[in-house]
N, C-alpha and C positions, 0 to 999 in steps of 0.2 A: 477550479483550483484544488490542488492536492493538499490535504491536511496531514500533518504528521501524527496527530492524535484526534480521534480514534483511528484505527486501521481503516484505510481505504484500499480495498482489494481491487485489482484491475478488472474491468469488465471483460468477460470472455474467458477468463482463467478459471478452470475448475478448482474447487476446494477439495482438500483431502478429507475423506470421511473417517478413515481409521489411521490415526497418527502413530508413529513409532518412537521408541526411545533411542536417541542418538548416542554416539560414543565420543563426541568431540571434547568434552570436559574443558571448555574454554570459558574464562570469566567474561561476563557481558561487556564490561568496559574495554577489555582487550579486543574482543570481536568487533565492537563498534568502531574503535579507533583504527584498527587494522583495515577494516572495510573502507573507511574514509580515506586512508592512505592509499590503498589499492586503486580506488576510483580516481583519486587525484592524479596518480601516476598514469592512469589510462587516459586522462584528459577530460574526465567528467566534470560538469558544472551544475550548480543549483541542485545539490543532492538533498533529498527528503527521505528520511527513514520513517515510514508509516507503520505504526503498530498500536496495540492497545496498552502500551506502557506510557505512563505519564511523562511529561517533558520537563527538562531543566529550563532555567531562564534563557539559555543559549539556543533552545529549540531542539536539542538532542535528547533521546530517551535516557532516563535515569539508569544507572548501572545497578543500583540496589533497589529493586522493585519487587512487588509482590507479583507472582506469576499470574498473568491474565487468563481468563477462561478460554479465550481464543489466542493461541500463540503465534498466529500468522504474522509475517513481516513482508512488506513490499517496499523495495528501495527504488525510488524514482530519481532520474537524473537526466541531464541534457548532454549529448555527445555528438559532435559534428553537426550541430544545429537540429538534431532530432531528439524527441522525448523518448526515453527508454524506461523500462520497468523490469526489475528482477523480483518476482514474488516467490515466497516459499512458506509452506505450512505443513510440510511432510512430518516434521518432528514435533514431539509433545511439549517442548520448551521453546520459548521465544529466542533465547540465546542460541540454541542449536540451529534454528531457522536462519538467524542472522549470520552465524558462522558458515552455514552452507552457502549462503549468498556470497560471503567473502571469499570462500574457496573457489567458487565458480568464477568470480571476477579475476582472481589470481591465476586460474588456469587459462582464461582468455588472454590475460596479459602475457602469459608464457607463450601462447601461440603467436602472438604479435612479435615477441622478442625472437622467436625461432624462425621468423621469416614467412609465416603463413598469414599475412595481413588480410588477404582476400577471404580466408576462412573466418577470420574474426568479424569482418564486415558482414559476411553472410549470416553468422550467428546473431549479430546484433539486429539484423532485419527482423528476426523472429521475436525479439524482445521490445520492439517499438511499442510505446504506449499509444493507445487509441487517442485520436484528437478529441479535445473537449467538445461537448455537445453545444450547439448553438440553436436558437429557436428558428433560425432561417432554414435549418434542415427540413426536408420534406417528411421524414419519419422521425418521430420523437422516441428514441430508444429508452429514455429514462422512465417513461411510463410503464414499459413492459418489464422493468427490473424491480427487484426488491430493494427499496430504499434503505432497508436496515439489514442487508445481507452482512453476515459476519459479526453482527452485534449480538452479544450474549447476555450481558448484565443490564439491569435497569439504567445504570450510570452511562454505559456505552450508548444505549438507545436514546437517552435524553440528550447526550452530547451531539449525536448525529442529527437529531431533530432540530436542535438549535442551529447547527451549521446549515442544514438544508433550508430551514425556514428563512434564514438570512438571505439565501440566494433565490428561493422560489416564491416568496411572498408577493402577491399581486401588486402591492404598493411599490415594489422595486421596479426599476426600469427593465431589468432582465427577467422579472418574475412572470409567473403564469398561473392563473387561478386553478386550472385543471390539474397541473402538476402538484400545486400546493395542497389541493383537496385530496388527491390520491395519496400524497405523502402522509398527511394527517390521519387518514383512514388506516393506513398501514401502521402508523405509530400506535394508534389506539388498539388495534388488533394485537400487535406485538407485545404491548404492555400487559394486556389481559392474559396472553399466553404464558408469560413468565411470572405473573404474580398470583 
């Protein structure tokens, strides 16, 4: 299950190492609301804006937030029965990454309006979110991944551990002791690195 907070970066997407300053100059609330508007017009459902920005009671990120150490934003949604994800971490501010995603969706909507619907469908095939992992799979990709990728602050690491522990604990029906042990080892190592 995708969480809105903290950031859940899609597996397989590279992270930007050297971020740049953008020139969008858009207030966060406006970028967030216009992105939701564009996605709604595109026909998207079940939109989740995942970032390291704390959430309001309605589940959306606050507009007046303190800039997180990791400004990445990943927008997950369902369209035509398929899970999609638009991630962006090229810019040094979360608002600029959100605005870049909004402008991308707006451009894709333009292609659709201009009669190039096949090109839009082809573009969306590249943004399909990977299916969620099940223990029935023959290979367990979660073990080979960093459970705390993208987490920078102790609070982000602790929040991710709580969410993972809830899913991986051996007492849970879907839990797995091997995955849980690996996650806890990575947690201890990560906390020692940053403190």
